[in-house]
C-alpha positions, 0 to 999 in steps of 0.5 A: 479527495481520492478514495482508497479501499484497503481490504484486510486479509479476512475481508474487512474493507476500509474506504478512506478519502486520502489527500493527494500527495499522501502515500497509501501508507500515510492514508492507512496510518492516519485512519487506523487501518490495521495491518500496515505497521510502517516501522520505518514511517515511509523511508523505504527501509523496511517492508512492513507496509507491504500490500497487494495492488488490485489487478485493475490498478497494477498497470496504472501505477508507476513501476517500483523503484529498484530500492522498493524492489530490493525491500520487497525481498524482505516481505513475506508472501510477495506476489507479482502485484506486491508493493510497498504502500509508502512508495505509492503517492496518491493522485486524483488518477488513483481515485478508487484504488484498491489494495489488499493487506497480507495476512501479516507483516514481517 
């Protein structure tokens, strides 16, 4: 099972085995990772699952869809490596993925 590391804003790490096919958001929600609100539960209709993708992984991920890009406009403190965790499907190729959480979700 692929492992995803979620790093909270103040540095607490959560190393979680996430089943293939789950989204990065689902992995966090099922394992109680604080900092991902996921108010729309993965429908790409809010930006409360905003994360920062570790620099080593940005080029590995598929680029965001136009819908995701539009929703990121509602997230606070976006960066070039900002993504919505509900839109990243976990695959075996993402084993070791590292995501960082913003200080707060909007």
